[in-house]
N, C-alpha and C positions, 0 to 999 in steps of 0.2 A: 587593197582590198580592188580598189577603184582603181584601174588603169586604161587612160584612154588609148584609142587606138584608132585607124585611119576609119574612115566611115565613108559611105555612099549613099545619096538618097535617091529613090527611084518610085516614079508614079504608076501604080498597078492600074491595069487598061480597062477589066473587065470586074474585078472584085470591088466592094465599097464594105467600110467597117463606120462605124458611130462609136464615139467615147464614152455615149451616156445607154449603155445596153438594158442597164434597171428600169430605164423609165418603158420599158413594155410594162410592169406591174403597175406604174402609175396610168396609160392611157387605158387599160384592163379597168382597173378603180374608177376613172371615168364613165368607161361604158358601164358599170356594175350597176350605180350608183345612180346610174342615170340624171349626171349633172347638167350634162349640155342641154338637156330640155328642161331642166330647174332655173339655170341662167338665160335660156331664150325665152322661157315664158315672163320672166322677172325684169332682165333688162331690155327694154324695147326703145331702141331709141334709133332705131334704123327704120325708113320707110321700106327698103326692098332691101335683100343680100344681094350685093355685086363684087366681091364674091364671098363674102366675109360676112359671116352674122355675128353677132354679139359674143357669143361663146368664144370664137376662133379670136379675136382681141383680148378676151379675158385670158384664155389656157396659154395665149403665145405667150402673154407677159410673166405666169405662172412658171411656165412650162423652161421658159427660159433660165429663171434661178434655179430650179431644178437641174438641170443641165448643167450646171457652174458657172453661169453669166452671173454679174453681179449690180449691172445696171440695162437701162434703156438700150443702150447703143451695141451692148452685145447681141441681141435680137439680129443685129448685121452681119454676124458671125453665123450663126442659124440661120437665116435664109438662104443662105448660099452654099450652105451642107445638103447637098443631093441625099445622103444615106440619112442623116439626122429629118429632111422631111420623108424620107420613105418610113423613118421611125415611126412617125406621126400619121403616115397615111394622106399626106398633104402633096398638093402638084406647088403650092408657094405660100408663104405666110407675110401675116403684114411689114411692113418695116419699122423700124425706131420713129421716124416722123408721122407713121399715120398710126401708130399705137398710144404716141403724145397726143394724136387730135382727138381721138376715142377717148380717151382721158377726158379731155375739155368738154364732151358735150353732156356730161351725167349733172345734173341738178343732186342740192339736199335728199331730197323726196326720191330721184330716184336710184340714189346712192342707197338709201334704205330699203329700198326694195331688192335690189341683189344681194342685199344683205337676206333677207326673208328667203331670197330663191336659195341659196348655198345652207340656210337650216332646214329645207324642206328637203334636200339630201341628206342633211346633217340625222334628221329622225331617220331615214331609211336606215343609216348606219346605225343610230342607237339601238333599233329595234333588233339587232343579231347579239346585243351581250346578253349575258349572263343576268340571270333574275336579281344577283348581290348588286351590281350594277345599278339598279334603281331603288337601293336601298336610300342614298342623299346625294344630291346637287350642291357642291359648291358654288356657289356665283361672286367673282371676285371683280374690281373694278379698280382702276388706276389708271393715272394720267402718266403721261412721258415725254420728254423734250424731242424735237427733231431739229436739229441744228441743220440750218444751211448760211454759206457764205454768199449765198445770191442778193442782191442788194433792190431789185426789182419782182420779187415774189410778192402777189397780191396777197393780203392775209398774215403777213407774218408779222411776231411782236416780240418782245423784247421782255423778256421774265425777269425773276428778283434774282438771278444769277450774272444777270447782265448778257445771255446766250440770243442770240436772234435766231429764229425757227418758228416752228410750228407745235401747237400743246393737244396731240390727240389723245382720245379716250379711249380704253382697253378694256372691253368686259370680258372674261376668261372664264371656264370652267374647270376649277379645281383639279376635279382627280384625274380630266387626261389633256389638262394645259390647251383646248381648241379654244382659238378666237370666237366669241360671238356675236359680236360687234365691234364695230372698231369705226370711230370717227373724229376726222379731224376739225383742229379748232386753230385758232390762233394763238398766237406765241404767250399773251399775256392774259389769258383765260384761267379763271380759277379750276381746279382740278374737278369739282365737283359739279360743273356746269354741264345740264341735259343730262347728270347720272341718272337720275331718278325717273327719266322718261325710258330708259334703256334697259336699266336694272329691270323694269316691267316687263319690257321685249322680254328678256332673258327667265324671266318668271314664266311667262307665258310658254316660252318654248319648252321651258322641263314641266309643267305642267303637261301638257297637250303629249310629253314622252311618257308620260307617268312616274314619274320622279314622285317617292312616297315622301320624301323631305325635304324642303329647298332652303339653304341656307345662306344669308347675305354678310361678305367680307369687305372689310375696308378700314382704311385709316383714319385719322381724325376729319380730313376732308370730306370725307362719304358721310359722316354723322347727320343725313339731314332728318332732322328733328321733325319736321311737318310731315312726313311721308311714316315715320315710325309706329303710329296708331293704326293706320291702314295697312301697312304689311303685317303688324301684330294681327289686325283683324282677319286677314284672308289667310291665317296660319304659315307665313313666312317668319323665319326665324332668322335673327343676326347678332353678327358680334361686330361691333365698330367699333374704332378707338375715337376719344371722345377728348376735345380740346381740356388741358389742364388749366380750367380758368380759376379767376380768384375765389370764387364760391366753392368750387369744387375742392380745392388745395385747402380751403379753412375747414372744410366738413372732415379730410381726411387727417388734418393735423390736429384734430379733436377727437378723434377715435380713439374709446380706449385700449391702453396697451394690450388688452387680452383679446382683441379684435383683430392684433395682426399675430398671419403665424409665418415663420421661416417659407421661402420657396427655393427649394433646389430643382434646380435643371437637371431633366434627365440628358442620362448622356450612355451611349451604344457602350460597354465594355471592350475594352481590346484585349483579344485573345494573346495567352504568355508567350506563344511563338513570334507574335508580331509585333509586343510590347518594344520598346526601345527610348534611350535616355532622350529626353526634349532639350531643342538647341535653345542658344540664349536668346533671348526676344531682343533684337537688332534696334527696333526703333526703340524701345521703352530705354534700352542704353544711349542710344542717341540723344532721348529727351533729358533724360538725366544730366548728361554730361554737359550740355548747353543750358541748364538750367531754367529748361522752358517749364511754363505753366503743365501739369500732368494733373489727368482726374484718373483716380482709382477706384472700381468697386470693392467696396468693402463684403457688402452682404444687399440681400431682397428679401423681401417681406411682401405679403399681399393681405388683403383684406376685401369685403365688401358692406355693401347698404343700398338701401332703395333711395331711388332719385326721380325725380319727376321734372324732366326737359321743361324748357318754358312753353312751347309750339303743342306738347303732349297733353293728354287728356287724363292720362292714367301712368302709374311710376313703374319703372325697371330695374333691374339688377345693374348697379353698378360695381362692377368688380375694379380696384384699386392696385399697383404694383409700386411698392416703396424703395427704389434704391439709394442706399447709403453711398457716401462717394466722398473720397478723400481728397482734398485737392491738396497737390503739393509742388515745389520748384525744388529741384535739386535733391537735396535729401531732407528738405525741410519740410514740415508739414504747415501749411498757413492754414487750413479750415476746413470742417467738413459739414456736406450738405446733404439735404435731403432731396429729391427728385419722384417726382410723381407721374406714372402713366393710368389712363383710366381708358374702362371699357365698357361699353353698353351693351345689354343682351335681354333678349326675351326667354332665354333658356330655363326652365327651372331648375332649381337645385339638384335635383332627381336625374334631370336629362344631362345636366351640364356642372358637375361643380365647379367652383373657382379655380382651381386649376389647369381643368378642361378649357375654359374659357381663356384661359391666357394662352395657353398652349398651340390654340386653334388659333387666334389675333395672331400671335409668331408665324406660326405656318403659312399665313397669309403673304410674307415674304417671297416664297416662293415664285411667286406671281413674276417677281423684278428677272427672275430667270425664263421667263416663256418671254418677256418683253425683249431682254437680253438676244432670246434667240429669233425675234423678228428683225430685229436689227442687224442681228448675222446673217441672215439670209437676204438683206437687200431690200424687206419688206416697210421698214419704218423710215426712209427715205423721202426725197423732196424734188426731186427732178423737173419737175414741170414749174408754170408760171403762176398759177393761183391757188387758193384755199380747197376750192371743189376737184381741182383736176389731181395736185396732189393728194386730197382724200381718196378719191378715184384708184390712182395708182397703189396708194395702200393697201387698199381692202384688195385689188384684184393681186396685187404681190402677196399678199398673206395666204391666198388659196393654196402657197408653195410650203407654209408650214401646215395648215388643215389637210390637204393630199398625203403630209410625210404621217402625222397623227394616225388617218384613217387606216393608211395601207395595214399599220399593225393594229389597230382595234377589230378590222374583220377577220382577224385568225379567230379562229372558233376553237375554245376551249372544250373539246371532248375527245372520247374512246376513254381505255381503261387511265387506270390512276397513271403510271409511267406517262402515257401519252399526252393527260391534261396538264400536267407537271411538265414537260418538255413546251408544248403549245402555247402555256400561262407562262414561261420564261421568255419567249421567244415575242410573245405580244407587251409583255413590259419592258423588254429590250428596245424593241421599238419606238415604242412610245417615248422612253425615257431617253433615246439621244440626241445630241446635239443635232443641228441642223447640218453643218459641216459633216461630221462623221456619219449621220447620217448618208448624205452624200457621196461620200467617197467609198464609204463601203458598201453600198447596194444600189446607187444610181452611176456610178461613174466605171461602170465596166466596159471595156470595147467589146462590142460584136458586131456580128456578120448580119442584115435585115434584107431576109428574101421575101418578095411579096410575092401571094399565091393566090389565085382567084378569091377564095373564103376567107384566108388567113394571114396572117404574119408571122413571121418566123424569125424571131433572134437567137442567134446561134453564138453564143458567148465565146469569148476568145481566149480566156484566160481562167484559171481556175484560184480562187485564192478560200478562206475559210467561210467567208462573209455569203459566198456564192449558196451554200446550204440552203442561210435563213431568205436568200431572197428565192429561191425556189418553193418554201415554203412559203411565204408570204404570196409568192405569183397564186399556187393553188387555190391558196383559201380566195382569196379576193376573188377568184373567177368563180366560182361556188354561185349559184341562185340564190337571192336573198330570199330571207323569208317575209314574208307578208305582212 
């Protein structure tokens, strides 16, 4: 079907088009949320604006990623594209070296102010949500590795895996996958370093928004026992992994047999019309054939008991999962062993039975998907020369992911029941989209940009099914915000 033919290139004289026509919705989003003013108030590093202000530089980095760029150098393509400049309403934009110099101006304190500025605009987006949105806010924390091959980047470190790079801390909201705080750290720092401080800031943001319940989730690195009493007294709930130390393991091993209950993992039933035969596990067959040591999970059970950590003044619920594992080599059973996983929580049994605590802790793994999307869009990278400047780039670039989420969150679920269902599906679809799917479906649409006295018209030059979703998204973004 694909048949190469003779082709010819011509350069049009008057008409111009931009490859990222969907950027119109992003520009409207920036205007509606008042993000420009919030950033300029928070990020004051210039004595005067000649010609760019702080928001110009930050948007330049974020919009480059949304328009299809993957690194700082791709800004050079954008700044020489007259149609792109028309789409942004700009005469010119900073070049890559100027963007890098801007990132080097920021200290850790100034970056925290920028985060607060973004969160001020986030508060306005949250106010547009349904009342059920404020039932619970689940704040998650995790560290991730940003590798680099550079040898002269100040602040890099060597982690336990032998990887050189940085180790940023990422604080997210589980319900929307929004990045609330992002802090760069040296590559050899522990995951929990500074996490309690930024978790407290995230708690304050959620309280300010009016969330009725706040839950903290994290793996074993974030069970900061010195802060548990303070969070509990402040009405904050938590479900945190806990190290399987010798003392806890002994307690679990000495529990009565009647304390253990079988753990059945819930799974979505497959419709009969979609059911199909399972394929052979190629990895399993390879391990058996080569005679490698293999671990097979045979059963899971759970129990709970009261436990007081050494730095706490009161006891909390400790939920333990026991995995019964058979260790084999080839077809031969070598031995069986038990492995324990512990979760500490201040949720009462009525609020969260032990099974719900386990499933809640396991759902924290979805944060890895958020982190992977930040890496996919180019936000978690280290193109500059020191710890703070790379932290600034990560923060500014992560705004691309935030704008993607806000564009879906501003779709109002209102109207009659069929309209509510359609709009709820559209909202959920945009929020759950991977970054590259969002960009290719809703942003990278060729469009002619027509500048008039009072507005900018984007004439889409092609149609695909996602155009309908883009139109809906743009119409809702353009609506005035509720105060």
